[in-house]
Legacy VTK file of the C-alpha trace (Angstrom):
# vtk DataFile Version 3.0
C-alpha trace
ASCII
DATASET POLYDATA
POINTS 295 float
-12.958 66.704 -35.380
-16.238 65.364 -33.999
-16.638 61.804 -32.848
-20.110 61.074 -31.457
-20.544 63.530 -28.552
-16.832 64.266 -28.206
-14.875 67.063 -29.859
-11.138 67.054 -30.602
-8.925 69.881 -31.795
-6.893 68.947 -34.872
-3.862 70.890 -36.111
-2.395 70.272 -39.586
1.242 71.198 -40.266
3.652 70.709 -43.166
6.717 68.575 -42.823
9.696 70.391 -41.196
11.667 70.567 -44.450
8.918 72.697 -46.034
8.749 75.278 -43.204
12.216 75.592 -41.687
12.982 78.928 -43.425
11.161 81.812 -45.112
12.491 80.744 -48.519
11.105 77.246 -48.015
7.710 78.648 -47.063
7.770 80.979 -50.092
8.432 78.000 -52.366
5.385 76.020 -51.249
3.251 75.150 -54.279
-0.336 76.329 -54.303
-2.909 74.815 -56.633
-4.869 77.122 -58.971
-7.287 76.661 -61.832
-6.144 77.667 -65.307
-8.406 79.086 -68.020
-8.274 75.645 -69.660
-9.855 74.142 -66.505
-6.631 72.386 -65.621
-4.732 72.408 -62.363
-1.509 74.373 -62.091
0.839 74.945 -59.181
2.562 78.239 -58.468
4.852 79.185 -55.548
3.340 80.986 -52.584
5.714 83.945 -53.151
3.675 84.863 -56.245
0.538 85.289 -54.161
1.757 86.897 -50.926
4.577 88.886 -49.378
6.178 86.637 -46.760
8.208 88.135 -43.884
9.084 87.347 -40.273
7.118 89.554 -37.872
6.024 89.543 -34.243
2.343 88.746 -33.739
-0.193 86.894 -31.667
0.600 83.274 -30.934
-3.097 82.418 -30.886
-6.014 83.795 -32.882
-9.143 84.408 -30.796
-12.597 84.480 -32.331
-15.900 85.782 -31.042
-19.129 85.822 -33.053
-17.250 84.602 -36.111
-14.831 87.552 -35.922
-11.162 87.574 -34.960
-10.034 89.750 -32.078
-6.893 90.504 -30.101
-7.467 90.824 -26.328
-5.588 93.524 -24.421
-5.927 93.323 -20.647
-5.010 95.731 -17.876
-5.804 96.131 -14.189
-6.843 99.216 -12.235
-5.124 100.226 -9.011
-5.760 103.269 -6.857
-8.744 104.643 -8.790
-12.198 103.663 -9.988
-12.803 101.614 -13.103
-15.196 104.055 -14.794
-12.872 107.084 -14.831
-9.900 104.912 -15.803
-11.636 103.505 -18.862
-12.987 106.951 -19.778
-9.448 108.380 -19.770
-8.148 105.363 -21.699
-10.872 105.777 -24.325
-10.024 109.453 -24.745
-6.306 108.770 -25.153
-6.827 105.849 -27.525
-9.207 107.885 -29.683
-6.627 110.686 -30.030
-3.588 108.470 -30.588
-4.876 105.579 -32.708
-6.550 105.731 -36.098
-7.984 102.336 -36.905
-7.987 101.036 -40.473
-11.236 100.116 -42.169
-12.773 96.967 -40.725
-11.223 97.323 -37.262
-12.970 98.390 -34.067
-12.205 98.645 -30.357
-14.593 97.090 -27.845
-14.196 97.807 -24.130
-15.346 94.598 -22.477
-14.623 92.652 -19.310
-15.548 94.210 -15.977
-16.229 97.559 -17.638
-18.845 96.012 -19.919
-20.465 94.317 -16.925
-20.450 97.653 -15.101
-22.212 99.394 -17.987
-24.848 96.668 -18.201
-25.393 96.806 -14.442
-25.837 100.595 -14.611
-28.506 100.201 -17.286
-30.349 97.744 -15.071
-30.058 100.078 -12.076
-31.615 102.910 -14.103
-34.733 100.714 -14.188
-34.515 99.009 -10.796
-34.109 102.151 -8.651
-37.166 104.060 -9.999
-39.253 100.885 -9.856
-38.136 100.366 -6.238
-39.183 103.896 -5.276
-42.518 103.468 -7.053
-43.265 100.166 -5.321
-42.321 101.571 -1.910
-44.574 104.588 -2.449
-47.419 102.354 -3.656
-47.165 100.079 -0.614
-47.019 103.054 1.742
-50.084 104.586 0.127
-51.898 101.295 0.550
-50.948 101.305 4.243
-51.676 104.940 5.150
-54.196 105.828 2.409
-52.519 109.231 2.306
-49.903 110.525 -0.112
-48.669 113.058 2.455
-48.098 110.404 5.118
-46.401 108.170 2.561
-43.951 110.887 1.554
-43.199 111.734 5.186
-42.522 108.034 5.855
-39.955 108.125 3.037
-38.174 111.105 4.625
-35.591 108.776 6.120
-34.285 107.757 2.702
-32.212 110.957 2.117
-30.709 110.611 5.597
-29.742 106.986 4.929
-28.274 107.910 1.536
-26.253 110.701 3.152
-24.850 108.268 5.706
-23.842 105.834 2.959
-22.125 108.568 0.932
-20.197 109.805 3.970
-19.135 106.228 4.757
-17.835 105.725 1.203
-15.902 109.001 1.426
-14.360 108.133 4.801
-13.416 104.630 3.616
-11.995 106.095 0.350
-14.146 103.782 -1.775
-15.616 104.524 -5.186
-19.253 104.136 -6.100
-19.876 100.732 -7.669
-22.694 98.309 -8.403
-22.108 96.684 -5.022
-22.490 100.073 -3.322
-25.682 100.732 -5.303
-27.161 97.479 -3.981
-26.274 98.653 -0.474
-28.206 101.880 -1.052
-31.243 99.912 -2.245
-31.065 97.880 0.971
-31.047 101.109 2.987
-34.257 102.267 1.305
-36.251 99.459 2.891
-34.811 99.969 6.374
-35.347 103.737 6.272
-38.959 103.317 5.166
-39.541 100.732 7.899
-38.383 103.259 10.501
-40.741 105.831 9.012
-43.648 103.377 9.212
-42.904 102.687 12.873
-42.882 106.396 13.698
-46.013 107.415 11.820
-48.030 104.359 12.934
-47.281 105.052 16.588
-47.924 108.771 16.076
-51.374 107.963 14.710
-52.125 105.707 17.655
-51.244 108.484 20.104
-53.451 111.025 18.342
-56.360 108.590 18.292
-55.914 108.113 22.049
-56.399 111.856 22.522
-52.855 113.134 22.916
-52.101 116.649 21.647
-50.684 116.879 18.135
-47.205 118.245 18.922
-46.918 116.177 22.078
-47.745 113.042 20.095
-45.030 113.880 17.564
-42.205 114.153 20.057
-43.474 111.460 22.414
-43.723 109.034 19.499
-40.159 109.795 18.432
-38.895 109.239 21.965
-40.678 105.906 22.317
-39.550 104.637 18.924
-35.929 105.738 19.367
-34.842 102.501 21.090
-36.190 99.995 18.479
-34.817 102.117 15.637
-31.356 102.346 17.156
-31.331 98.648 18.054
-32.203 97.718 14.473
-29.506 100.018 13.114
-26.840 98.817 15.537
-27.579 95.126 14.919
-27.222 95.540 11.157
-24.244 97.903 11.427
-22.303 95.736 13.876
-23.039 92.622 11.836
-21.624 94.109 8.632
-18.797 96.087 10.214
-16.222 93.244 9.842
-17.026 93.035 6.123
-16.696 96.816 5.800
-13.128 96.821 7.155
-12.021 93.563 5.555
-9.082 93.518 3.113
-8.991 89.775 2.413
-9.372 88.131 -0.981
-12.783 88.924 -2.440
-13.386 91.910 -0.174
-13.400 94.270 -3.169
-16.961 93.152 -3.887
-18.397 93.055 -0.364
-16.669 96.129 1.123
-18.654 98.830 -0.764
-21.983 97.173 0.073
-21.099 96.671 3.733
-19.658 100.182 4.060
-22.788 101.799 2.637
-25.085 99.785 4.900
-22.990 100.467 8.014
-22.816 104.221 7.306
-26.505 104.476 6.456
-27.550 102.437 9.495
-25.474 104.466 11.939
-26.236 107.944 10.625
-29.659 107.507 9.007
-31.747 106.730 12.126
-30.052 109.506 14.107
-30.892 112.096 11.453
-34.371 110.635 11.100
-35.033 111.062 14.833
-33.994 114.718 14.569
-35.538 115.665 11.218
-38.691 113.509 11.112
-40.496 115.208 14.039
-39.996 118.599 12.400
-41.290 117.274 9.076
-44.335 115.715 10.708
-45.141 118.945 12.535
-44.975 120.875 9.250
-46.613 118.528 6.741
-49.008 116.368 8.767
-52.416 117.790 9.616
-53.699 117.612 13.199
-56.651 115.234 13.292
-58.682 117.558 15.564
-58.866 120.512 13.198
-62.290 119.376 11.991
-63.689 119.398 15.526
-62.238 122.793 16.321
-63.739 124.354 13.225
-67.275 123.604 14.413
-67.063 125.690 17.618
-67.565 129.130 15.970
-70.755 127.821 14.394
-72.210 127.074 17.854
-71.336 130.590 19.071
-73.049 132.148 16.054
-76.111 130.040 16.736
-76.258 131.183 20.387
-75.849 134.832 19.363
-78.660 134.683 16.848
-80.834 132.765 19.249
LINES 1 296
295 0 1 2 3 4 5 6 7 8 9 10 11 12 13 14 15 16 17 18 19 20 21 22 23 24 25 26 27 28 29 30 31 32 33 34 35 36 37 38 39 40 41 42 43 44 45 46 47 48 49 50 51 52 53 54 55 56 57 58 59 60 61 62 63 64 65 66 67 68 69 70 71 72 73 74 75 76 77 78 79 80 81 82 83 84 85 86 87 88 89 90 91 92 93 94 95 96 97 98 99 100 101 102 103 104 105 106 107 108 109 110 111 112 113 114 115 116 117 118 119 120 121 122 123 124 125 126 127 128 129 130 131 132 133 134 135 136 137 138 139 140 141 142 143 144 145 146 147 148 149 150 151 152 153 154 155 156 157 158 159 160 161 162 163 164 165 166 167 168 169 170 171 172 173 174 175 176 177 178 179 180 181 182 183 184 185 186 187 188 189 190 191 192 193 194 195 196 197 198 199 200 201 202 203 204 205 206 207 208 209 210 211 212 213 214 215 216 217 218 219 220 221 222 223 224 225 226 227 228 229 230 231 232 233 234 235 236 237 238 239 240 241 242 243 244 245 246 247 248 249 250 251 252 253 254 255 256 257 258 259 260 261 262 263 264 265 266 267 268 269 270 271 272 273 274 275 276 277 278 279 280 281 282 283 284 285 286 287 288 289 290 291 292 293 294
C-alpha cells in the first residue's frame, strides 16, 4: 500500500476457522463465471490438489521472476574451482523441468564480471605504458627494455602467492597491475641514467654496469619502503583480511624479488638489445683510411 511517499507491506489472510485444516482450505469457495454470465461458487478442491508439504517460507522475486536462493560458503579452496565442480555435479545430478534455470550469482558472479573487466584493463594498461615509454625514449627498443622488469615483478608476486598459500583473485590482479608501474619506473631510472653516462663519453658496457650499480640503492629503497609498509597487511588474519591479503602479498613479493632480478637481468638485456651510440662514429674511420690510400 502506498501513502504519499511511504510504502507499507500489506498481508491479507482468511479468518482462522477457514484455514485451520486442509479440509477447511479445500472447502473455500472460489467465484467463477458461468456460461449464462452469472456468478457461481465452487470449492477450491475442484480446482487444485491440496496437500501439506515442506517449502519456502518466503517467495523471493527478481526481475518479475520467482527464485529460491541457495547459499554456501567456501573454505580451504578457491571460489572459481569450487563453483566449477559444483556446476559439473549439479548438471549431472539434476534435470530441471521446463521453465526452471540455475543462476550462479553472489561473489562468483562478481568474480566473473571482474574478470571480464580485467581482460580489457590489463591490455589497455600495457598499451598505455608502452605508449608513454615511447613518448619518453622515442625508441621502441628502449621502451621494451624498460618494461623488462615486469616479468620479474610478476614472478615475485606469483612466488609470494604460492608461499602464502593464497589463490589468484581480483584483489591479487590489482596488486599485479600496481607492480607494472613500479617495475617500469625502475626501468626508466636505469635507462635514463645509462643514456646520460653514454652522452658523457663513458664506454658502452661500462655505462651499463656502472648505471646499474648507481641505481641499485634508490631501487632497493623504493622496494623496501613499499614492501615493509604492506607486510603487516600481507600477514594479517583479522576480519576483512581476505580482501587485502592477496593484494598486499603480491605487492610485497614483487617488490622484494622484482628489483633484485631486474638488477641482474636488465644489464644483460641492455648489452644485447641496446645499440652503442658510438657505432656511427666508428664506421667512418675506414673511409678516412681509404681516402689516404688513394691519395
